[in-house]
Residue frames as a rotation matrix with the C-alpha (Angstrom) as fourth column:
MET 1
-0.893 -0.245 -0.377 -5.65
-0.143 0.950 -0.278 16.99
0.426 -0.194 -0.884 8.90
THR 2
0.057 0.971 0.231 -9.20
-0.791 -0.097 0.604 15.80
0.609 -0.217 0.763 9.57
ASN 3
-0.914 -0.386 -0.128 -9.79
-0.209 0.716 -0.666 13.60
0.349 -0.582 -0.735 12.57
ALA 4
0.095 0.966 0.240 -13.00
-0.906 -0.016 0.422 11.70
0.412 -0.258 0.874 13.23
LEU 5
-0.509 -0.298 -0.807 -11.45
-0.028 0.943 -0.331 8.66
0.860 -0.146 -0.488 14.90
ARG 6
0.638 0.768 -0.053 -13.52
-0.051 0.112 0.992 7.41
0.768 -0.631 0.111 17.74
SER 7
0.099 -0.641 0.761 -12.09
-0.917 -0.356 -0.180 7.87
0.386 -0.680 -0.623 21.13
GLY 8
0.855 0.108 0.506 -10.52
-0.366 0.818 0.443 4.93
-0.366 -0.565 0.740 23.02
GLY 9
-0.026 -0.983 0.181 -7.36
-0.555 0.165 0.816 2.92
-0.832 -0.079 -0.550 22.87
PHE 10
0.670 0.143 -0.729 -6.14
-0.723 0.348 -0.596 1.17
0.169 0.926 0.337 19.80
ALA 11
0.690 -0.327 0.646 -4.56
-0.168 0.796 0.582 -2.30
-0.704 -0.510 0.495 19.85
ALA 12
-0.172 -0.773 0.610 -2.78
0.659 0.370 0.655 -2.30
-0.732 0.515 0.446 16.49
VAL 13
0.293 0.125 -0.948 -2.05
-0.581 -0.764 -0.281 -0.19
-0.759 0.633 -0.151 13.41
LEU 14
0.136 -0.151 0.979 -2.18
0.634 0.773 0.031 -1.81
-0.762 0.616 0.201 9.99
PHE 15
-0.088 -0.272 -0.958 -0.65
-0.511 -0.813 0.278 -0.24
-0.855 0.514 -0.067 6.87
ASP 16
0.977 0.140 0.162 -1.05
0.105 0.342 -0.934 -0.80
-0.186 0.929 0.320 3.20
LEU 17
0.255 -0.956 0.145 2.45
0.716 0.288 0.636 -1.16
-0.650 -0.059 0.758 1.62
ASP 18
-0.596 -0.457 0.661 2.93
0.799 -0.426 0.425 0.60
0.087 0.781 0.618 -1.72
GLY 19
-0.287 0.401 0.870 2.01
0.254 -0.844 0.473 4.27
0.924 0.357 0.141 -1.50
THR 20
0.756 0.629 0.184 1.60
-0.038 -0.239 0.970 4.15
0.654 -0.740 -0.157 2.23
LEU 21
0.779 -0.627 -0.016 4.69
0.168 0.184 0.969 2.74
-0.604 -0.757 0.249 3.95
ILE 22
-0.209 -0.922 0.325 6.99
0.498 0.186 0.847 2.42
-0.842 0.338 0.420 0.97
ASP 23
0.470 0.163 -0.868 7.56
-0.583 -0.680 -0.443 4.71
-0.663 0.715 -0.225 -2.00
SER 24
-0.159 -0.455 0.876 7.99
0.271 0.833 0.482 1.89
-0.949 0.314 -0.009 -4.55
GLY 25
0.766 0.615 -0.185 6.83
0.022 -0.314 -0.949 3.91
-0.642 0.723 -0.254 -7.51
PRO 26
0.235 -0.781 -0.579 10.30
-0.875 -0.429 0.224 4.45
-0.424 0.454 -0.784 -8.92
ASP 27
-0.707 -0.563 0.427 10.95
-0.368 0.809 0.458 0.73
-0.603 0.167 -0.780 -9.25
LEU 28
0.090 0.789 0.608 7.54
0.496 0.494 -0.714 -0.06
-0.864 0.365 -0.347 -10.72
ALA 29
0.812 0.213 -0.544 8.19
-0.307 -0.636 -0.708 2.76
-0.497 0.741 -0.451 -13.24
PHE 30
-0.231 -0.946 -0.229 11.58
-0.838 0.074 0.541 1.27
-0.495 0.317 -0.809 -14.00
ALA 31
-0.501 0.162 0.850 9.94
0.214 0.975 -0.060 -2.07
-0.839 0.152 -0.523 -14.78
LEU 32
0.586 0.804 0.105 7.57
0.361 -0.142 -0.922 -0.40
-0.726 0.578 -0.373 -17.10
ALA 33
0.530 -0.467 -0.708 10.38
-0.711 -0.700 -0.071 1.55
-0.462 0.541 -0.703 -18.80
THR 34
-0.482 -0.762 0.433 12.24
-0.460 0.641 0.614 -1.73
-0.745 0.097 -0.660 -19.27
ILE 35
-0.177 0.539 0.823 9.42
0.635 0.702 -0.323 -3.36
-0.752 0.466 -0.466 -21.10
MET 36
0.826 0.472 -0.307 8.65
0.062 -0.618 -0.784 -0.22
-0.560 0.628 -0.540 -23.17
ARG 37
0.086 -0.857 -0.508 12.30
-0.825 -0.347 0.447 -0.05
-0.559 0.381 -0.736 -24.29
GLU 38
-0.637 -0.313 0.704 12.19
-0.024 0.921 0.388 -3.73
-0.771 0.230 -0.594 -25.23
GLU 39
0.164 0.782 0.601 9.14
0.804 0.247 -0.541 -2.91
-0.571 0.572 -0.589 -27.35
ARG 40
-0.617 -0.536 0.576 10.96
0.778 -0.529 0.340 0.04
0.123 0.658 0.743 -28.89
ARG 41
0.495 0.771 0.400 8.76
0.590 -0.636 0.497 2.64
0.638 -0.009 -0.770 -27.23
GLU 42
-0.438 -0.611 0.659 9.84
-0.084 -0.703 -0.707 5.79
0.895 -0.365 0.257 -25.47
PRO 43
-0.460 0.194 -0.867 9.48
0.840 0.412 -0.353 5.41
0.288 -0.890 -0.352 -21.65
LEU 44
0.509 0.709 0.488 7.00
0.435 -0.701 0.565 7.74
0.743 -0.075 -0.665 -19.93
PRO 45
-0.413 -0.574 0.707 8.14
-0.347 -0.619 -0.704 10.44
0.842 -0.536 0.057 -17.45
TYR 46
-0.756 0.074 -0.650 7.77
0.562 0.581 -0.588 9.38
0.335 -0.810 -0.481 -13.88
ALA 47
-0.880 0.464 -0.104 5.41
-0.315 -0.733 -0.604 12.34
-0.356 -0.498 0.790 -13.13
ARG 48
-0.272 0.778 -0.567 2.95
-0.878 0.040 0.477 10.73
0.394 0.627 0.672 -15.50
ILE 49
-0.311 0.034 -0.950 3.35
-0.022 0.999 0.043 7.26
0.950 0.035 -0.310 -14.06
ARG 50
-0.964 -0.265 0.009 3.16
-0.030 0.074 -0.997 8.00
0.264 -0.961 -0.080 -10.33
PRO 51
-0.415 0.869 0.271 -0.62
-0.886 -0.318 -0.337 8.77
-0.206 -0.380 0.902 -10.06
HIS 52
0.400 0.614 -0.681 -1.24
-0.794 0.603 0.077 5.30
0.458 0.510 0.729 -11.66
VAL 53
-0.612 -0.781 -0.124 1.05
-0.626 0.574 -0.529 3.20
0.484 -0.245 -0.840 -9.50
SER 54
-0.596 0.367 0.714 -1.76
-0.575 0.426 -0.699 1.88
-0.561 -0.827 -0.042 -7.31
ARG 55
0.445 0.768 -0.461 -3.42
-0.875 0.263 -0.407 0.42
-0.191 0.585 0.788 -10.40
GLY 56
0.402 -0.284 0.870 -0.88
-0.140 0.920 0.365 -2.40
-0.905 -0.269 0.331 -10.44
ALA 57
-0.583 -0.747 0.321 0.87
0.168 0.276 0.946 -4.09
-0.795 0.605 -0.036 -13.32
THR 58
-0.208 0.551 0.808 -2.07
0.963 0.262 0.069 -4.15
-0.174 0.793 -0.585 -15.59
GLY 59
0.771 0.515 -0.374 -2.90
0.486 -0.856 -0.178 -0.51
-0.412 -0.045 -0.910 -15.02
LEU 60
0.174 -0.816 -0.551 0.69
-0.257 -0.578 0.775 0.56
-0.951 0.007 -0.310 -15.64
LEU 61
-0.643 -0.371 0.670 0.83
0.466 0.504 0.727 -1.56
-0.607 0.780 -0.151 -18.87
GLU 62
0.274 0.827 0.491 -2.38
0.955 -0.172 -0.242 -0.01
-0.116 0.535 -0.837 -20.06
LEU 63
0.715 -0.081 -0.694 -0.90
0.070 -0.980 0.186 3.39
-0.695 -0.182 -0.695 -19.38
GLY 64
-0.222 -0.934 -0.279 2.19
-0.332 -0.197 0.923 2.60
-0.917 0.297 -0.266 -21.40
PHE 65
-0.948 -0.208 0.240 0.63
0.100 0.522 0.847 0.53
-0.302 0.827 -0.474 -24.23
GLY 66
-0.605 0.783 -0.143 -3.06
-0.686 -0.421 0.594 1.51
0.405 0.457 0.792 -24.32
THR 67
-0.435 0.556 0.708 -6.25
-0.668 0.327 -0.668 -0.07
-0.603 -0.764 0.229 -23.09
ASP 68
0.577 0.690 -0.437 -7.09
-0.792 0.343 -0.505 -1.97
-0.198 0.637 0.745 -26.30
LEU 69
-0.520 -0.833 -0.189 -4.52
-0.852 0.521 0.053 -4.70
0.055 0.189 -0.981 -25.94
PRO 70
0.300 0.561 -0.772 -5.73
-0.471 0.790 0.391 -8.18
0.829 0.246 0.501 -26.70
VAL 71
0.851 0.100 0.516 -5.83
-0.522 0.274 0.807 -10.36
-0.061 -0.956 0.286 -23.54
PRO 72
0.789 -0.614 0.005 -2.94
0.614 0.789 0.036 -12.72
-0.026 -0.025 0.999 -24.67
ARG 73
0.130 -0.760 0.637 -0.74
0.437 -0.532 -0.725 -9.74
0.890 0.373 0.263 -25.47
LEU 74
0.369 0.054 0.928 -1.52
-0.637 -0.712 0.295 -8.09
0.677 -0.700 -0.228 -22.14
ASP 75
0.982 0.022 0.186 -0.90
-0.148 0.699 0.700 -11.32
-0.115 -0.715 0.690 -20.32
GLU 76
0.522 -0.843 0.130 2.53
0.766 0.397 -0.505 -11.64
0.374 0.363 0.854 -22.07
LEU 77
0.000 -0.487 0.873 3.51
0.004 -0.873 -0.487 -8.05
1.000 0.003 0.002 -21.21
ARG 78
0.657 0.342 0.672 2.33
-0.622 -0.256 0.739 -8.47
0.425 -0.904 0.044 -17.70
LEU 79
0.932 -0.347 -0.101 4.54
0.360 0.864 0.352 -11.50
-0.035 -0.365 0.930 -17.18
ARG 80
0.101 -0.911 0.400 7.53
0.780 -0.178 -0.600 -9.72
0.618 0.373 0.693 -18.52
PHE 81
0.209 0.046 0.977 6.70
-0.323 -0.939 0.114 -6.65
0.923 -0.340 -0.182 -16.40
LEU 82
0.920 0.204 0.335 6.55
-0.380 0.258 0.888 -8.75
0.094 -0.944 0.315 -13.19
GLU 83
0.656 -0.754 -0.042 9.84
0.750 0.656 -0.085 -10.42
0.092 0.024 0.995 -14.06
ALA 84
-0.059 -0.680 0.731 11.51
0.443 -0.674 -0.591 -7.10
0.894 0.289 0.341 -14.58
TYR 85
0.471 0.341 0.813 10.05
-0.541 -0.617 0.572 -5.80
0.697 -0.709 -0.106 -11.36
ALA 86
0.998 -0.024 -0.066 11.10
0.064 0.692 0.719 -8.86
0.028 -0.721 0.692 -9.34
ALA 87
0.324 -0.944 0.057 14.68
0.882 0.280 -0.379 -8.31
0.342 0.173 0.924 -10.51
ASN 88
-0.584 -0.471 0.662 14.62
0.295 -0.882 -0.367 -4.67
0.756 -0.020 0.654 -9.30
LEU 89
0.273 0.829 -0.489 12.40
0.784 0.103 0.612 -4.81
0.557 -0.550 -0.622 -6.15
CYS 90
0.770 -0.034 -0.637 14.52
0.494 -0.600 0.629 -2.36
-0.404 -0.799 -0.445 -4.07
ARG 91
-0.067 -0.764 0.642 16.57
0.946 -0.253 -0.202 -0.47
0.316 0.594 0.740 -6.61
GLU 92
-0.737 -0.193 0.648 15.14
0.053 -0.972 -0.229 2.84
0.674 -0.135 0.727 -5.44
SER 93
0.326 0.934 -0.148 12.23
0.276 0.055 0.960 1.90
0.904 -0.354 -0.239 -3.15
ARG 94
-0.819 -0.563 0.109 12.42
0.110 -0.340 -0.934 3.72
0.563 -0.753 0.341 0.13
LEU 95
-0.214 0.720 -0.661 10.21
0.955 0.012 -0.296 4.38
-0.205 -0.694 -0.690 3.16
PHE 96
0.402 0.375 0.836 8.23
0.525 -0.842 0.125 7.59
0.751 0.388 -0.535 2.73
PRO 97
-0.627 -0.600 0.497 9.70
0.013 -0.645 -0.764 10.52
0.779 -0.473 0.413 4.66
GLY 98
-0.287 0.446 0.847 8.49
-0.912 -0.399 -0.099 10.35
0.294 -0.801 0.522 8.29
ILE 99
0.642 0.589 -0.491 7.61
-0.429 0.807 0.407 6.61
0.636 -0.051 0.770 8.20
ALA 100
-0.165 -0.765 -0.622 10.89
0.346 0.546 -0.763 5.48
0.923 -0.341 0.175 9.88
GLU 101
-0.870 -0.141 0.472 10.24
-0.321 -0.565 -0.760 7.88
0.374 -0.813 0.447 12.75
LEU 102
0.040 0.972 0.232 6.62
-0.934 -0.047 0.355 6.83
0.356 -0.231 0.906 12.97
LEU 103
0.543 0.093 -0.834 7.46
-0.045 0.996 0.082 3.08
0.838 -0.006 0.545 13.14
ASP 104
-0.570 -0.791 -0.223 10.07
0.233 0.105 -0.967 3.84
0.788 -0.603 0.124 15.78
GLU 105
-0.681 0.341 0.649 7.48
-0.707 -0.539 -0.458 5.61
0.193 -0.770 0.608 17.97
LEU 106
0.501 0.833 -0.233 5.01
-0.717 0.551 0.427 2.76
0.484 -0.046 0.874 17.52
ASP 107
0.170 -0.478 -0.862 7.67
0.302 0.857 -0.416 0.32
0.938 -0.190 0.290 18.58
TRP 108
-0.826 -0.476 0.302 8.65
-0.073 -0.440 -0.895 2.62
0.559 -0.761 0.328 21.58
ARG 109
-0.356 0.776 0.520 4.98
-0.931 -0.341 -0.129 2.76
0.077 -0.530 0.844 22.65
GLN 110
-0.927 -0.088 0.365 4.75
-0.138 0.984 -0.111 -0.98
-0.350 -0.154 -0.924 22.11
LEU 111
0.226 0.963 -0.146 1.74
-0.495 -0.015 -0.869 -0.61
-0.839 0.269 0.474 19.85
PRO 112
-0.318 -0.385 0.866 1.93
0.406 0.770 0.492 -3.49
-0.857 0.508 -0.089 17.31
TRP 113
0.213 0.360 -0.908 1.88
-0.732 -0.557 -0.393 -2.56
-0.647 0.748 0.144 13.62
GLY 114
-0.201 -0.224 0.954 1.51
0.387 0.876 0.287 -4.78
-0.900 0.427 -0.090 10.58
ILE 115
-0.679 -0.159 -0.717 1.14
-0.583 -0.478 0.657 -4.78
-0.447 0.864 0.232 6.85
VAL 116
0.044 0.718 0.695 -1.81
0.410 0.621 -0.668 -5.78
-0.911 0.314 -0.267 4.64
THR 117
-0.397 -0.357 -0.845 -1.05
-0.620 -0.575 0.534 -5.43
-0.677 0.736 0.007 0.97
ASN 118
0.785 0.611 0.099 -2.44
-0.302 0.517 -0.801 -6.81
-0.540 0.599 0.591 -2.33
LYS 119
0.135 -0.834 -0.535 1.19
-0.963 0.016 -0.268 -7.27
0.232 0.552 -0.801 -3.42
HIS 120
0.834 0.200 -0.514 1.96
-0.159 0.980 0.123 -11.03
0.528 -0.021 0.849 -3.69
THR 121
0.878 -0.468 0.103 4.26
0.046 0.296 0.954 -12.74
-0.477 -0.833 0.282 -1.25
ARG 122
0.490 -0.709 0.507 6.88
0.872 0.416 -0.260 -13.24
-0.026 0.569 0.822 -3.95
TYR 123
0.011 -0.402 0.916 7.47
0.390 -0.842 -0.374 -9.39
0.921 0.361 0.148 -4.05
THR 124
0.769 0.430 0.472 6.43
-0.188 -0.554 0.811 -8.48
0.610 -0.713 -0.345 -0.53
GLU 125
0.921 -0.349 -0.171 8.85
0.336 0.494 0.802 -10.53
-0.195 -0.796 0.573 1.46
PRO 126
0.072 -0.952 0.297 12.11
0.981 0.015 -0.191 -9.58
0.177 0.305 0.936 -0.37
LEU 127
0.027 -0.036 0.999 11.16
0.230 -0.972 -0.041 -5.94
0.973 0.231 -0.018 -0.31
LEU 128
0.878 0.310 0.364 10.43
-0.266 -0.318 0.910 -5.94
0.398 -0.896 -0.197 3.40
ASP 129
0.698 -0.693 -0.181 13.66
0.684 0.572 0.452 -7.88
-0.210 -0.440 0.873 4.04
ALA 130
-0.047 -0.738 0.673 15.66
0.832 -0.402 -0.382 -5.34
0.552 0.542 0.633 2.02
LEU 131
0.007 0.153 0.988 14.14
-0.231 -0.961 0.150 -2.42
0.973 -0.229 0.029 4.10
ASP 132
-0.844 -0.449 -0.294 14.60
0.135 0.354 -0.926 -4.37
0.520 -0.820 -0.238 7.42
LEU 133
-0.358 0.813 0.459 10.81
-0.899 -0.433 0.065 -4.34
0.251 -0.389 0.886 8.22
SER 134
-0.008 0.480 -0.877 10.00
-0.211 0.857 0.471 -8.11
0.977 0.189 0.095 8.23
ARG 135
-0.499 -0.324 -0.804 11.24
0.566 0.581 -0.585 -8.74
0.656 -0.747 -0.107 11.73
ARG 136
-0.996 0.089 0.028 9.44
-0.085 -0.751 -0.655 -5.64
-0.037 -0.654 0.755 13.15
ALA 137
-0.396 0.908 -0.135 5.94
-0.746 -0.233 0.624 -6.14
0.535 0.347 0.770 11.75
CYS 138
-0.458 0.333 0.824 3.45
-0.663 0.489 -0.566 -8.02
-0.592 -0.806 -0.004 13.91
CYS 139
0.191 0.482 0.855 1.96
0.389 0.763 -0.517 -9.50
-0.901 0.431 -0.042 10.75
VAL 140
-0.654 -0.280 -0.703 2.44
-0.553 -0.456 0.697 -9.39
-0.516 0.844 0.143 7.02
VAL 141
0.111 0.732 0.672 -0.58
0.353 0.603 -0.715 -10.28
-0.929 0.317 -0.191 4.90
SER 142
-0.822 -0.438 -0.364 0.11
-0.232 -0.326 0.916 -10.31
-0.520 0.838 0.167 1.17
GLY 143
-0.251 0.797 -0.550 -2.32
-0.960 -0.279 0.034 -10.44
-0.126 0.536 0.835 -1.73
ASP 144
-0.001 0.213 -0.977 -2.05
-0.497 0.848 0.185 -14.23
0.868 0.485 0.105 -1.90
THR 145
-0.899 -0.338 0.279 -2.09
-0.389 0.318 -0.865 -14.95
0.204 -0.886 -0.418 1.90
THR 146
-0.450 0.826 0.338 -5.83
-0.112 0.323 -0.940 -15.31
-0.886 -0.461 -0.053 2.05
PRO 147
-0.330 0.349 0.877 -8.33
0.809 0.583 0.073 -16.50
-0.486 0.734 -0.475 -0.68
LYS 148
0.594 0.585 0.552 -9.55
0.774 -0.603 -0.193 -12.94
0.220 0.542 -0.811 -1.25
ALA 149
-0.550 -0.832 -0.071 -7.71
0.828 -0.533 -0.173 -9.60
0.106 -0.154 0.982 -1.52
LYS 150
-0.370 0.445 -0.816 -8.81
0.262 -0.793 -0.551 -6.06
-0.891 -0.417 0.177 -0.74
PRO 151
-0.527 0.353 0.773 -11.38
-0.593 -0.804 -0.037 -4.55
0.609 -0.478 0.633 -1.16
ASP 152
0.425 0.634 -0.646 -12.69
0.085 0.683 0.726 -7.71
0.901 -0.363 0.236 0.49
PRO 153
0.509 -0.197 0.838 -12.18
-0.802 -0.461 0.379 -7.46
0.311 -0.865 -0.393 4.31
THR 154
0.964 -0.072 -0.256 -10.79
0.138 0.958 0.250 -11.02
0.227 -0.276 0.934 4.60
PRO 155
0.114 -0.993 -0.019 -7.05
0.521 0.076 -0.850 -9.90
0.846 0.087 0.526 4.63
LEU 156
-0.289 -0.174 0.941 -7.69
-0.512 -0.803 -0.306 -7.35
0.809 -0.570 0.143 7.32
LEU 157
0.706 0.604 0.369 -9.65
-0.661 0.376 0.649 -9.73
0.253 -0.702 0.665 9.47
HIS 158
0.744 -0.507 -0.435 -6.83
0.424 0.862 -0.278 -12.25
0.516 0.023 0.856 9.06
ALA 159
-0.228 -0.867 0.442 -4.29
0.137 -0.478 -0.867 -9.65
0.964 -0.137 0.228 10.11
ALA 160
0.030 0.287 0.958 -6.28
-0.862 -0.477 0.170 -8.87
0.505 -0.831 0.233 13.27
ALA 161
0.938 0.345 -0.024 -6.63
-0.289 0.822 0.490 -12.56
0.189 -0.453 0.872 14.14
VAL 162
0.350 -0.900 -0.259 -2.79
0.579 0.425 -0.695 -13.18
0.736 0.094 0.670 13.64
THR 163
-0.414 -0.541 0.732 -2.11
-0.207 -0.727 -0.655 -10.20
0.886 -0.423 0.189 15.84
GLY 164
-0.516 0.275 -0.811 -4.55
0.768 0.567 -0.297 -11.37
0.379 -0.776 -0.504 18.44
VAL 165
-0.852 0.312 -0.420 -6.71
-0.009 -0.812 -0.584 -8.22
-0.523 -0.494 0.695 18.65
ALA 166
0.073 0.970 0.232 -10.31
0.623 0.138 -0.770 -7.43
-0.779 0.201 -0.594 17.86
PRO 167
-0.227 -0.136 0.964 -10.84
0.948 -0.258 0.187 -5.79
0.224 0.956 0.187 14.40
ASP 168
0.612 0.558 0.560 -12.61
0.499 -0.822 0.274 -2.83
0.613 0.111 -0.782 15.89
THR 169
0.783 -0.450 -0.429 -9.51
0.204 -0.465 0.861 -1.97
-0.587 -0.762 -0.273 17.93
CYS 170
-0.175 -0.846 0.503 -7.41
0.832 0.146 0.535 -1.63
-0.526 0.513 0.679 14.74
VAL 171
0.459 0.168 -0.872 -6.61
-0.302 -0.894 -0.331 1.31
-0.835 0.415 -0.360 12.56
TYR 172
0.194 -0.333 0.923 -5.92
0.824 0.565 0.030 0.74
-0.532 0.755 0.384 8.88
VAL 173
0.195 -0.269 -0.943 -3.91
-0.261 -0.941 0.215 3.29
-0.945 0.204 -0.254 6.86
GLY 174
-0.109 -0.195 0.975 -4.02
0.789 0.579 0.204 3.21
-0.604 0.792 0.090 2.98
ASP 175
-0.611 -0.222 -0.760 -3.92
-0.140 -0.915 0.379 5.25
-0.779 0.338 0.528 -0.11
ASP 176
-0.921 0.313 -0.233 -6.68
-0.189 0.166 0.968 3.75
0.341 0.935 -0.094 -2.23
LEU 177
-0.094 0.965 0.245 -10.49
-0.946 -0.163 0.280 3.43
0.310 -0.206 0.928 -2.10
ARG 178
0.343 0.244 -0.907 -10.21
-0.128 0.969 0.212 -0.35
0.931 0.044 0.363 -1.88
ASP 179
-0.699 -0.639 -0.321 -8.25
0.284 0.165 -0.945 0.12
0.657 -0.751 0.066 1.38
MET 180
-0.819 0.427 0.382 -10.96
-0.573 -0.627 -0.528 2.19
0.014 -0.651 0.759 2.92
THR 181
0.154 0.875 -0.458 -13.69
-0.826 0.368 0.426 -0.15
0.542 0.313 0.780 1.65
ALA 182
-0.013 -0.228 -0.974 -11.95
0.146 0.963 -0.227 -3.12
0.989 -0.145 0.021 3.14
ALA 183
-0.921 -0.389 -0.021 -11.33
0.106 -0.199 -0.974 -1.42
0.375 -0.899 0.224 6.48
LYS 184
-0.493 0.809 0.319 -14.93
-0.867 -0.487 -0.105 -0.37
0.070 -0.329 0.942 6.77
ALA 185
0.355 0.624 -0.696 -16.23
-0.548 0.742 0.386 -3.85
0.757 0.244 0.606 5.97
ALA 186
-0.190 -0.519 -0.833 -13.85
0.355 0.755 -0.551 -5.21
0.915 -0.401 0.041 8.59
GLY 187
0.741 0.602 -0.297 -15.08
0.522 -0.239 0.819 -2.86
0.421 -0.762 -0.492 11.22
MET 188
-0.109 -0.901 -0.420 -11.74
0.975 -0.178 0.129 -1.03
-0.191 -0.396 0.898 11.48
GLN 189
0.618 0.082 -0.782 -11.05
0.089 -0.995 -0.034 2.69
-0.781 -0.049 -0.622 11.68
SER 190
0.319 -0.461 0.828 -9.63
0.942 0.253 -0.222 3.88
-0.107 0.851 0.515 8.33
ILE 191
0.393 -0.363 -0.845 -7.13
-0.007 -0.920 0.392 6.65
-0.920 -0.148 -0.364 7.48
VAL 192
0.903 -0.014 0.430 -6.24
0.430 0.013 -0.903 7.92
0.007 1.000 0.018 4.04
ALA 193
-0.029 -0.965 -0.260 -2.58
0.558 -0.232 0.797 8.56
-0.830 -0.122 0.545 3.22
LEU 194
0.881 0.419 -0.220 -2.98
0.119 -0.647 -0.753 11.63
-0.458 0.637 -0.620 0.96
TYR 195
0.222 -0.882 -0.416 0.70
-0.772 -0.420 0.478 11.58
-0.596 0.215 -0.774 0.25
GLY 196
-0.185 -0.274 0.944 0.38
0.100 0.950 0.295 8.23
-0.978 0.149 -0.148 -1.46
TYR 197
-0.960 -0.223 0.167 -0.35
0.147 0.104 0.984 7.20
-0.237 0.969 -0.067 -5.09
LEU 198
-0.101 0.985 -0.141 -3.75
0.125 -0.128 -0.984 8.82
-0.987 -0.117 -0.110 -5.54
GLY 199
-0.340 -0.016 0.940 -5.03
0.896 0.298 0.329 8.42
-0.286 0.954 -0.087 -9.03
PRO 200
-0.968 -0.122 0.220 -5.83
0.200 -0.903 0.380 11.42
0.152 0.412 0.899 -11.24
ASP 201
-0.278 0.948 0.155 -9.59
-0.213 -0.218 0.952 10.90
0.937 0.231 0.263 -10.74
ALA 202
-0.396 0.114 -0.911 -9.43
0.785 0.556 -0.271 10.00
0.476 -0.823 -0.310 -7.04
GLU 203
0.027 0.481 0.876 -11.67
-0.333 -0.822 0.462 11.86
0.943 -0.304 0.138 -4.63
PRO 204
-0.579 -0.394 -0.714 -10.31
0.331 0.687 -0.647 10.74
0.745 -0.611 -0.267 -1.33
ARG 205
-0.925 0.272 0.264 -12.42
-0.377 -0.579 -0.723 13.14
-0.043 -0.768 0.639 0.71
THR 206
0.050 0.988 -0.146 -15.47
-0.962 0.087 0.258 11.12
0.267 0.128 0.955 -0.38
TRP 207
-0.313 -0.204 -0.928 -14.08
-0.138 0.976 -0.169 7.74
0.940 0.075 -0.333 0.72
PRO 208
0.767 0.641 -0.032 -15.38
-0.060 0.122 0.991 6.10
0.639 -0.758 0.132 3.86
ALA 209
-0.207 -0.899 -0.387 -12.54
0.626 0.182 -0.758 7.24
0.752 -0.399 0.525 6.21
GLU 210
0.675 0.379 -0.633 -12.22
0.737 -0.307 0.602 8.73
0.033 -0.873 -0.487 9.56
ALA 211
0.528 -0.582 -0.619 -9.05
0.009 -0.725 0.689 10.72
-0.849 -0.369 -0.377 8.99
TYR 212
0.902 -0.290 0.318 -6.70
0.314 -0.063 -0.947 12.05
0.295 0.955 0.034 6.28
LEU 213
0.435 -0.832 -0.345 -2.91
0.435 -0.142 0.889 12.36
-0.789 -0.537 0.300 6.53
GLU 214
0.938 -0.278 -0.209 -0.91
-0.345 -0.663 -0.664 14.92
0.046 0.695 -0.718 4.64
HIS 215
-0.056 -0.996 -0.066 2.28
-0.762 0.085 -0.642 13.44
0.645 0.014 -0.764 6.21
PRO 216
0.101 0.073 -0.992 2.99
0.306 0.947 0.101 10.20
0.947 -0.314 0.073 8.13
SER 217
-0.860 -0.503 -0.085 3.98
0.227 -0.227 -0.947 12.14
0.457 -0.834 0.309 11.22
GLN 218
-0.497 0.765 0.409 0.37
-0.771 -0.606 0.197 13.21
0.399 -0.217 0.891 11.67
LEU 219
0.088 0.540 -0.837 -0.61
-0.060 0.842 0.536 9.67
0.994 0.003 0.106 12.47
ALA 220
-0.601 -0.398 -0.693 0.98
0.630 0.297 -0.718 9.77
0.491 -0.868 0.072 15.96
GLU 221
-0.951 0.239 0.193 -0.92
-0.301 -0.854 -0.425 12.88
0.063 -0.463 0.884 16.78
LEU 222
-0.127 0.944 -0.305 -4.19
-0.712 0.127 0.690 11.27
0.690 0.305 0.656 15.65
LEU 223
0.027 0.126 -0.992 -3.63
0.270 0.954 0.129 8.08
0.963 -0.271 -0.008 17.65
TRP 224
-0.478 -0.337 -0.811 -2.44
0.811 0.183 -0.555 9.54
0.336 -0.923 0.186 20.91
SER 225
-0.780 0.377 0.500 -4.76
-0.423 -0.906 0.022 12.53
0.461 -0.194 0.866 21.06
HIS 226
0.324 0.923 -0.208 -7.21
-0.437 0.341 0.832 9.82
0.839 -0.179 0.514 22.34
ASP 227
-0.411 -0.533 -0.740 -5.02
0.386 0.634 -0.670 8.71
0.826 -0.561 -0.055 25.21
């Protein structure tokens, strides 16, 4: 666990959703398998899908159907994929091991925590409701909450404003380069969730981050070693 967080108190912790707080990969894989079966294709094993989950619907469809799909065909498959996913949002999605305990500690210490995701509200809100997180988060910023999504810093700056804290007093935890890029541009401290959906070509140690987590439980140690 590398720690280069600057010393001093933190006013809020912000999290990416998929691959950081929630292990939603199995349900996204189920949606892909549903479409592949409809197209009379053999579904891919989950071990092959998991590293590509952070690529979103288009990336998963390209994994299953190839990268040379005509745009109209890709758009049609994407619509069907999203419909299948919306119908199975919390079939198997769960908090990553250690996240429940981490959020409990943040609540106990009265350190606000929120969510900034590129997932659209249509999917974010039902998923958070199903996992009983909506009422606990200080803010939820989805991919369509602000005009721009990550890697643009706008969603993170909006989250800080809603929470009522300065951006440079926030920590952002995510599992993708766009998360770190957005955090850096927003002036926030950034932490990579190495347990998340890192792509096969990802080099997280080269990303602009202050710390790296092998497990969510390490975040508490990072934060409160500066008390």
